[in-house]
C-alpha positions as CSV (number, residue, x, y, z in Angstrom):
1,M,120.4,42.3,74.8
2,K,119.5,44.5,71.6
3,L,116.0,44.3,73.1
4,S,116.5,45.5,76.6
5,S,118.7,48.4,75.3
6,S,116.3,49.4,72.9
7,L,113.7,49.4,75.7
8,T,115.7,51.2,77.6
9,L,116.2,53.7,75.0
10,F,112.4,53.9,74.5
11,T,111.5,54.7,77.9
12,A,113.6,57.0,78.2
13,L,113.0,59.1,75.3
14,P,109.7,60.6,76.3
15,A,111.1,61.6,79.9
16,V,114.0,63.4,78.1
17,S,111.4,65.1,75.8
18,A,108.9,66.0,78.5
19,I,111.3,67.7,80.7
20,A,113.2,69.8,77.5
21,I,109.2,70.9,76.3
22,L,108.0,72.3,80.0
23,P,106.7,75.9,79.1
24,A,107.7,78.1,82.1
25,R,105.5,78.6,85.1
26,K,103.4,81.8,83.8
27,S,102.1,84.5,86.5
28,E,98.9,83.9,88.1
29,A,98.1,88.2,88.0
30,L,99.4,88.6,84.6
31,P,98.8,85.3,82.7
32,W,100.7,86.3,79.5
33,V,104.0,87.2,81.6
34,V,106.3,84.5,82.9
35,A,106.4,84.5,86.8
36,P,109.6,85.7,88.1
37,S,111.5,82.8,89.8
38,H,112.9,84.7,92.7
39,L,109.3,84.4,94.0
40,E,108.8,80.8,94.0
41,G,107.7,79.3,97.3
42,V,107.0,82.3,99.1
43,P,103.8,82.7,100.7
44,G,101.1,84.9,98.1
45,D,103.1,84.3,95.2
46,A,101.1,85.1,92.1
47,G,104.2,85.4,90.0
48,F,103.5,89.8,90.1
49,D,106.8,91.7,90.3
50,P,106.8,93.9,87.3
51,L,109.6,96.1,88.6
52,G,111.5,93.8,89.8
53,L,112.2,94.3,93.4
54,G,112.9,91.1,94.9
55,R,115.4,90.0,92.5
56,A,117.6,92.4,94.0
57,S,118.7,89.6,96.3
58,P,117.2,87.4,98.9
59,A,118.1,89.7,101.8
60,A,116.3,92.4,99.7
61,L,113.0,90.1,99.3
62,K,113.0,89.1,102.9
63,Y,112.6,93.1,103.7
64,Y,109.9,93.7,101.0
65,R,108.1,90.5,102.9
66,E,108.5,91.9,106.0
67,A,107.4,95.4,105.4
68,E,104.3,93.8,103.3
69,I,103.5,92.0,106.5
70,K,103.6,94.6,109.0
71,H,101.5,97.3,106.5
72,G,99.1,94.4,106.0
73,R,98.7,94.1,110.0
74,I,98.0,97.3,110.3
75,A,95.5,97.8,107.2
76,M,93.4,94.9,108.9
77,L,93.7,96.8,112.0
78,A,92.5,100.0,110.3
79,A,89.6,98.6,108.3
80,I,88.1,97.6,111.6
81,G,88.6,100.7,113.7
82,W,88.1,103.3,111.5
83,P,84.3,102.4,110.9
84,A,84.1,101.1,114.6
85,S,85.4,104.6,115.6
86,E,82.8,106.3,114.0
87,L,79.9,103.7,115.6
88,W,80.8,103.7,119.2
89,D,82.7,106.7,119.6
90,S,79.7,108.7,121.2
91,P,78.4,105.7,123.2
92,L,81.5,104.9,124.8
93,A,82.4,109.1,125.3
94,S,79.1,109.1,127.1
95,D,79.7,106.2,129.2
96,F,82.9,107.2,130.3
97,G,81.6,110.8,130.7
98,L,84.1,112.3,127.6
99,P,83.6,114.4,125.0
100,A,82.9,112.8,121.7
101,L,85.7,112.9,119.4
102,L,83.7,112.6,116.0
103,T,83.3,115.5,113.7
104,P,80.0,117.3,113.4
105,K,79.2,114.8,110.1
106,G,79.6,111.6,112.5
107,E,83.2,110.6,110.8
108,A,86.3,109.6,112.5
109,P,88.9,112.3,113.1
110,S,91.6,112.2,110.9
111,V,93.7,114.2,108.3
112,L,91.1,113.6,105.9
113,N,88.4,114.6,107.7
114,G,89.9,117.3,110.3
115,G,89.1,117.5,113.9
116,L,92.7,115.9,115.0
117,D,93.1,119.0,117.4
118,R,90.2,117.5,119.7
119,V,92.5,114.2,120.2
120,S,94.5,114.1,123.0
121,P,98.5,114.4,122.6
122,A,98.4,111.3,125.5
123,F,96.8,109.3,122.8
124,W,99.6,110.5,120.2
125,G,102.3,109.5,122.4
126,A,100.9,106.9,123.5
127,A,100.0,105.3,119.9
128,I,103.7,106.3,119.2
129,G,105.2,104.5,122.0
130,V,103.3,101.0,121.0
131,A,104.7,101.7,117.7
132,V,108.1,102.1,118.7
133,A,107.9,98.9,121.3
134,F,106.8,96.6,118.3
135,E,109.6,97.4,116.4
136,L,112.4,97.4,118.8
137,Y,111.1,94.0,120.0
138,G,111.0,92.6,116.6
139,L,114.8,94.2,115.9
140,A,115.8,92.7,119.5
141,L,114.3,89.3,117.9
142,R,116.4,89.5,114.8
143,F,119.5,90.1,116.1
144,R,119.3,87.5,119.0
145,A,117.9,84.7,116.6
146,D,119.9,81.8,117.0
147,E,118.4,80.8,113.3
148,P,116.6,83.6,110.9
149,L,113.3,84.3,111.6
150,E,110.6,84.2,109.0
151,P,109.2,87.9,108.3
152,G,106.3,88.6,110.1
153,D,107.6,86.3,112.9
154,L,107.5,87.9,116.4
155,Q,107.6,85.0,118.4
156,F,104.3,85.9,120.1
157,D,101.3,83.2,120.0
158,P,99.5,83.5,123.4
159,A,96.7,81.6,122.2
160,G,98.3,79.1,120.5
161,F,96.7,79.7,117.0
162,Y,99.7,79.0,114.9
163,P,99.8,75.6,113.6
164,V,102.6,73.3,114.0
165,E,102.4,71.4,111.1
166,R,104.3,72.8,108.1
167,A,101.3,72.3,105.1
168,R,99.1,74.4,108.0
169,K,101.9,76.8,108.6
170,R,102.1,77.8,104.7
171,R,98.0,77.9,104.7
172,M,98.1,80.2,107.9
173,D,101.1,82.3,106.2
174,L,99.0,82.7,103.2
175,A,95.9,83.3,104.5
176,E,97.7,86.3,106.6
177,I,99.0,87.7,103.4
178,K,95.9,87.6,101.1
179,H,93.9,89.3,104.2
180,G,96.8,92.0,104.8
181,R,96.4,92.7,100.9
182,I,92.6,93.0,100.7
183,A,92.9,95.1,104.1
184,M,95.1,97.6,102.1
185,M,92.9,98.0,99.6
186,A,90.0,98.2,101.4
187,F,91.6,101.2,103.5
188,L,92.6,102.4,100.0
189,G,88.8,102.6,99.2
190,M,87.8,104.2,102.7
191,M,90.5,107.1,102.2
192,I,88.9,107.4,98.6
193,Q,85.5,107.7,100.2
194,E,86.4,109.8,103.0
195,L,88.1,112.2,100.2
196,G,84.3,112.2,98.1
197,I,85.9,110.8,95.1
198,T,83.4,109.2,92.9
199,F,84.3,106.8,89.3
């Protein structure tokens, strides 16, 4: 009896001490800082929330995640669209018998480059209309959903790319977040370059 109780105590001690000495999770972004616990399990979590914005509430964190995904998706489209418009505006305009919209230096019309006055108001109306339609569709989904939807989920996957398995879903969500973050930085770099700022 004594031997079995000693063995039980001996095997229990390492487990207790191992739990007691586990260090707090460190941030991947800033390895000398403890990672915020409210980000754990969120796709793209690198332990970086220096202002503690996501700590306010789970609803606030979900709202910020939704905003990050939207901005990332827009930045991915812009990172492709801006250079593509400079490459293909003139050839496409001549094929359709329309005037080219590029500036005299061959740049896409923008707030930074000028030339926005040559873009048809119908285009701006259509662009705003599409943006409003997507936003209203997303809001309608949120209000009608029986169970809460994940941030960025618009229930739209006509090609069936989004996987069914949980591990593959997490991988796809992580890829979207990372690509969106890179695209936001790339678009910022494009804007800096258009301004002519050099470092």
